Every structure is written in structure tokens, then in C-alpha cells.
C-alpha positions as CSV (number, residue, x, y, z in Angstrom):
1,M,-248.4,1.9,137.4
2,L,-245.6,4.5,137.6
3,L,-246.8,5.7,141.0
4,G,-247.0,2.1,142.2
5,L,-243.4,1.5,141.1
6,A,-242.3,4.7,142.9
7,R,-243.9,3.6,146.1
8,R,-242.1,0.2,145.8
9,A,-238.7,1.7,145.1
10,R,-236.6,2.6,148.2
11,C,-233.9,5.3,148.1
12,G,-230.4,3.8,148.6
13,E,-227.9,5.5,150.9
14,A,-224.8,3.8,149.5
15,V,-223.5,2.2,146.3
16,I,-224.0,-1.6,146.2
17,A,-220.7,-3.4,146.3
18,S,-222.0,-6.9,145.6
19,I,-225.4,-8.6,145.3
20,G,-225.7,-12.3,145.6
21,E,-228.2,-14.5,144.0
22,A,-230.6,-14.0,146.8
23,G,-230.4,-10.2,146.4
24,Y,-228.3,-9.4,149.5
25,A,-226.3,-6.2,149.3
26,T,-223.4,-4.8,151.2
27,P,-222.6,-1.0,151.0
28,I,-219.3,0.6,150.2
29,A,-218.2,4.2,150.8
30,H,-219.0,5.8,147.4
31,P,-221.9,8.3,147.5
32,P,-225.1,7.3,145.7
33,Q,-224.8,10.1,143.1
34,A,-221.3,9.4,141.9
35,P,-219.8,11.6,139.2
36,V,-220.2,10.4,135.6
37,R,-216.5,10.3,135.1
38,A,-216.0,8.0,138.0
39,L,-218.7,5.7,136.7
40,L,-217.3,5.6,133.2
41,S,-213.8,4.8,134.6
42,H,-215.2,1.5,136.1
43,G,-217.3,0.5,133.1
44,R,-215.5,1.6,129.9
45,K,-216.8,-1.3,127.8
46,V,-220.4,-0.7,128.7
47,A,-219.9,3.1,128.2
48,T,-218.2,2.6,124.9
49,Q,-220.9,0.3,123.5
50,T,-223.8,2.5,124.8
51,L,-222.3,5.7,123.4
52,A,-221.4,4.0,120.1
53,L,-225.1,3.0,119.7
54,S,-226.2,6.5,120.5
55,V,-223.7,8.0,118.0
56,I,-224.9,5.6,115.3
57,A,-228.5,6.7,116.1
58,W,-227.5,10.4,115.9
59,A,-225.7,9.7,112.6
60,L,-228.9,8.1,111.1
61,L,-231.0,11.1,112.3
62,A,-228.4,13.5,110.7
63,W,-228.6,11.6,107.4
64,L,-232.4,11.7,107.4
65,A,-232.4,15.5,108.1
66,L,-229.6,16.3,105.5
67,D,-230.7,13.9,102.7
68,M,-234.5,14.3,102.6
69,G,-234.6,13.5,98.9
70,H,-233.6,9.9,99.5
71,P,-236.5,7.5,99.0
72,L,-236.1,6.1,102.6
73,A,-236.2,9.6,104.0
74,Q,-239.3,10.4,101.9
75,L,-241.1,7.4,103.5
76,T,-240.7,9.1,106.9
77,M,-242.4,12.3,105.6
78,P,-245.8,11.2,104.1
79,A,-247.5,14.0,102.4
80,S,-250.9,13.2,103.9
81,S,-252.5,11.0,106.6
82,A,-253.1,8.3,103.9
83,W,-250.1,6.3,105.0
84,R,-249.0,3.1,103.4
85,T,-247.6,0.3,105.5
86,A,-244.1,1.4,104.5
87,N,-244.7,4.9,105.8
88,A,-245.9,3.6,109.1
89,V,-242.9,1.3,109.5
90,A,-240.4,4.1,108.4
91,V,-241.9,6.7,110.7
92,G,-242.0,4.2,113.7
93,C,-238.4,3.3,113.1
94,M,-237.4,7.0,112.9
95,W,-239.0,7.7,116.3
96,A,-237.3,4.6,117.8
97,V,-233.9,5.7,116.4
98,M,-234.5,9.2,117.8
99,M,-235.4,7.9,121.2
100,A,-232.3,5.8,121.3
101,A,-230.1,8.7,120.4
102,M,-231.7,11.0,123.0
103,M,-232.1,8.6,125.9
104,L,-229.1,6.3,125.9
105,P,-226.6,8.9,127.1
106,S,-228.6,9.8,130.2
107,A,-229.1,6.1,131.0
108,L,-225.4,5.5,131.0
109,P,-224.8,5.7,134.7
110,M,-227.5,3.1,135.4
111,L,-226.2,0.7,132.8
112,V,-222.6,1.0,134.0
113,I,-223.4,0.5,137.7
114,F,-225.7,-2.4,136.9
115,E,-223.0,-4.1,134.7
116,R,-220.5,-3.7,137.5
117,L,-222.7,-5.4,140.0
118,C,-223.6,-8.2,137.7
119,A,-219.9,-8.7,136.8
120,R,-219.0,-9.0,140.5
121,N,-221.8,-11.6,140.8
122,G,-220.4,-13.6,137.8
123,E,-223.2,-12.5,135.4
124,P,-221.6,-9.7,133.3
125,A,-224.0,-10.3,130.3
126,R,-227.1,-9.5,132.4
127,W,-226.8,-5.8,131.6
128,R,-227.6,-6.4,128.0
129,S,-231.0,-7.9,129.0
130,F,-231.5,-4.8,131.1
131,A,-230.6,-2.5,128.3
132,A,-232.8,-4.4,125.7
133,A,-235.8,-4.1,128.0
134,Y,-235.1,-0.4,128.5
135,L,-234.9,0.2,124.8
136,L,-238.1,-1.9,124.2
137,L,-240.1,0.5,126.4
138,W,-238.9,3.4,124.2
139,V,-239.8,1.4,121.1
140,A,-243.3,1.1,122.6
141,F,-243.3,4.9,123.2
142,S,-242.2,5.4,119.6
143,I,-245.2,3.4,118.4
144,A,-247.5,5.6,120.4
145,A,-245.8,8.7,119.0
146,T,-246.2,7.4,115.5
147,I,-249.9,7.0,116.1
148,V,-250.2,10.5,117.6
149,Q,-248.3,11.9,114.6
150,W,-250.7,10.1,112.2
151,L,-253.8,11.5,114.1
152,L,-252.4,15.0,114.1
153,Q,-251.5,14.9,110.4
154,G,-255.1,13.6,109.7
155,R,-256.4,16.8,111.4
156,G,-253.9,19.0,109.5
157,W,-252.1,20.0,112.7
158,V,-248.7,18.8,111.6
159,D,-247.0,19.0,108.2
160,P,-245.0,16.3,106.4
161,M,-241.8,17.7,108.1
162,I,-243.5,16.7,111.4
163,V,-243.8,20.2,112.6
164,S,-246.9,21.5,114.2
165,T,-248.9,23.9,112.0
166,S,-251.3,24.7,114.8
167,A,-250.5,27.7,117.0
168,P,-252.9,26.6,119.7
169,L,-251.4,23.1,119.7
170,N,-247.9,24.6,120.1
171,A,-249.0,26.8,123.0
172,A,-250.8,23.9,124.7
173,L,-247.9,21.5,124.4
174,L,-245.5,24.1,125.9
175,V,-247.8,24.8,128.8
176,I,-248.5,21.1,129.4
177,A,-244.8,20.2,129.4
178,G,-244.0,23.1,131.7
179,T,-246.7,22.3,134.1
180,Y,-245.8,18.6,134.2
181,Q,-242.3,19.6,135.4
182,F,-243.8,20.5,138.7
183,S,-246.1,17.4,139.0
184,P,-245.6,14.8,141.8
185,L,-245.2,12.1,139.1
186,K,-242.4,14.0,137.4
187,R,-240.6,14.5,140.7
188,I,-240.9,10.9,141.6
189,C,-239.7,9.6,138.2
190,L,-236.9,12.1,138.0
191,A,-235.7,11.1,141.5
192,R,-235.6,7.5,140.4
193,C,-233.6,8.3,137.3
194,R,-231.2,10.5,139.2
195,T,-230.4,7.9,141.9
196,P,-229.5,4.6,140.2
197,M,-228.6,3.1,143.6
198,G,-232.1,3.7,145.0
199,F,-233.6,2.0,142.0
200,L,-231.3,-1.0,142.2
201,L,-231.7,-1.4,145.9
202,G,-235.5,-1.4,145.6
203,E,-235.9,-3.3,142.3
204,W,-233.1,-6.0,142.3
205,R,-234.0,-9.3,140.7
206,G,-231.8,-12.3,139.9
207,G,-231.2,-13.9,136.5
208,V,-231.5,-12.7,133.0
209,R,-235.3,-12.5,133.2
210,G,-235.0,-10.5,136.4
211,A,-232.6,-8.1,134.6
212,F,-235.2,-7.7,131.8
213,V,-237.9,-6.9,134.3
214,M,-235.7,-4.3,135.9
215,G,-235.0,-2.7,132.6
216,L,-238.7,-2.5,131.9
217,R,-239.4,-0.9,135.2
218,H,-236.5,1.6,134.8
219,G,-237.9,2.4,131.3
220,L,-241.3,3.2,132.8
221,F,-239.7,5.7,135.2
222,C,-237.8,7.3,132.3
223,I,-240.9,7.6,130.2
224,G,-242.7,9.1,133.2
225,C,-240.0,11.6,133.5
226,C,-239.6,12.6,129.9
227,W,-242.8,12.1,127.9
228,A,-243.9,15.7,128.1
229,L,-240.5,17.0,126.9
230,M,-240.6,14.4,124.0
231,A,-244.0,15.8,123.0
232,L,-242.2,19.1,122.3
233,L,-240.6,17.5,119.3
234,F,-243.8,18.4,117.5
235,V,-243.3,22.1,118.3
236,G,-239.7,22.4,117.1
237,G,-239.9,19.7,114.4
238,V,-238.8,16.1,114.5
239,M,-236.4,16.8,111.6
240,N,-234.8,19.7,113.4
241,L,-231.5,18.4,114.7
242,A,-230.8,21.5,116.8
243,W,-234.2,21.1,118.6
244,I,-233.6,17.4,119.2
245,A,-230.2,18.1,120.6
246,A,-231.5,20.9,122.9
247,L,-234.1,18.5,124.3
248,S,-231.5,15.8,124.7
249,I,-229.2,18.1,126.6
250,A,-232.1,19.2,128.9
251,V,-233.0,15.6,129.7
252,A,-229.3,14.7,130.4
253,I,-228.8,17.7,132.7
254,E,-232.0,17.0,134.6
255,K,-230.9,13.4,135.2
256,L,-227.1,13.7,135.6
257,A,-226.1,17.2,136.7
258,P,-225.8,18.1,140.4
259,R,-229.1,19.8,141.4
260,G,-230.6,18.9,138.0
261,E,-234.0,19.0,139.6
262,R,-233.6,22.8,139.9
263,L,-233.0,23.0,136.2
264,A,-236.2,21.0,135.7
265,A,-238.1,23.7,137.7
266,V,-236.4,26.5,135.7
267,L,-237.2,24.8,132.5
268,G,-240.8,24.3,133.6
269,L,-241.2,28.0,134.3
270,A,-239.7,28.9,130.9
271,L,-242.0,26.5,129.1
272,I,-245.1,27.8,130.9
273,A,-244.0,31.4,130.1
274,A,-243.4,30.5,126.4
275,G,-246.8,28.8,126.1
276,G,-248.6,31.6,127.9
277,W,-247.0,34.2,125.6
278,R,-248.2,32.2,122.6
279,F,-251.7,32.0,124.0
280,L,-251.7,35.7,124.6
281,S,-250.5,36.3,121.0
282,L,-253.5,34.2,119.8
283,A,-255.9,36.3,121.8
284,S,-254.6,39.7,120.6
């Protein structure tokens, strides 16, 4: 599906100034990869709300990591794979909060530009439908991650702190994540995430429902770009705030920084090297 979306999306050469109900666009002189500061200056309300939600999510993660004795925190760390319903719900919510904390900042340029376009078309609230759909995709990813965690814990490969206890699993995840950095699908999805204009030109739909569909499709590209890096949370630990922050920064730089695709390649080489070294350590 992601490859199909990529073929459908067309790369935009200019920022959309206005889009009518029929989807017609007229270009203006700004480059497609505008600096983040320029984007924020034109969408402070959206930026403030998005970053506030991310900060709240980070605060919840910090609370869980620093107050592990709290009954709610204990629910997210079941001692065995014999989870109760409360454990499954708590773990799923923890993953969803973590994904929101990690992914919302890097989605900010897309949300700001989309809100500006909708505001010029007299539909400023459409961006919320877009954002809700985007987050819904990451909730679905969180459910999948929860199932994977349960399966790994059942095999004894992760502990209650959600850290991998299997050296071969750690090495494999590092090599897989590093290799995926060089895959065609990664390059396509990263390109879509790095060029909001190209996505909007190729995927524009009218109405609130159209915005929701656009948010879903953008979420698919983001998951296609970042799923392998998210899998590394099992290597460093889901409760390790420093590890979560490091992965978040890597994702943000890949998507937002000039020549971020080069960082993706450097990161891929580093991950492959780290995984290879671990495999060699196992063999010795």
C-alpha cells in the first residue's frame, strides 16, 4: 500500500498558496522545503497546540519512568506474559502516548502548512481532522507494538521493563533497522515526509472527510519511514527516556534538517556496524 501511495504522490515544486474546493492550486515563491522557523511564524496556533500535546505526552512518559511504583505504572510492566485486560490497555496506552511524544514534533511542518491552506480556503478546522487521522495510524501501530511486546515477553525475550534480554534479538533489530535505512521504501517514505508540498499537491482532498483521508495517508508514509527505528525501543528500553529522546531526535533530523537523508544513511551504517559487532561478539 505504501508503494502505491508513493507512486500516486507527485513531488511539488512550489508551496501552495490557495486550494479551492475543486482542488486547484496556484504557486507562490517560497521553496518547498521552507525552514521550520518560517513555518512556525505563519502557524503559531497550530504549532502551540501540537507542541503542547507533545510536551504533555513527554511529561506522562517521564512520570511513568520516574514513578514506577505507582499502581498505574505497574500495570504497564506486567511480570509475565499472563496479562490481564488492564495490563493490555495500559501497555497499549503507554505505546500510544510514546508515539505521540516522538512523532508530533516532526509532523509539525505538515500540520502548519495544511492549516494555512485550509484557513485560506475558509476551512481552518480541517487540520484537526488531518491530525486526528495521523494520530489514529500511530495508535494502530501502538496496538501492533503491544502485541509484539506480549509475544516477545511470552518467549522470555523482553523483561517487565520492556528491554530485550536476548542478545541475538538485539543484534538482529539493529541490523534490520540499519539495512532498512537504505531500502527503496524507506527512501520513498522519507522523501514524502521531508516534502510536505509534494504530499499535499498529490493527495489533496476537499472537506473534513478528505482531510481525514489525507491524514491517514500521511500517517502511512510516516510509519513506513520510522517503523524500524521504533523497533529499536526494545533494544534500549521503552522506559529509557534518554533512548526514547535519542530516537526522537534522529527521526526529527531525518525529516526536518537540510540533507537529513544523509543522516539517515550515516545512521544506517552505524546501526549495521553495531548489530554486526554484536553478532561477532556472540560468535566469539
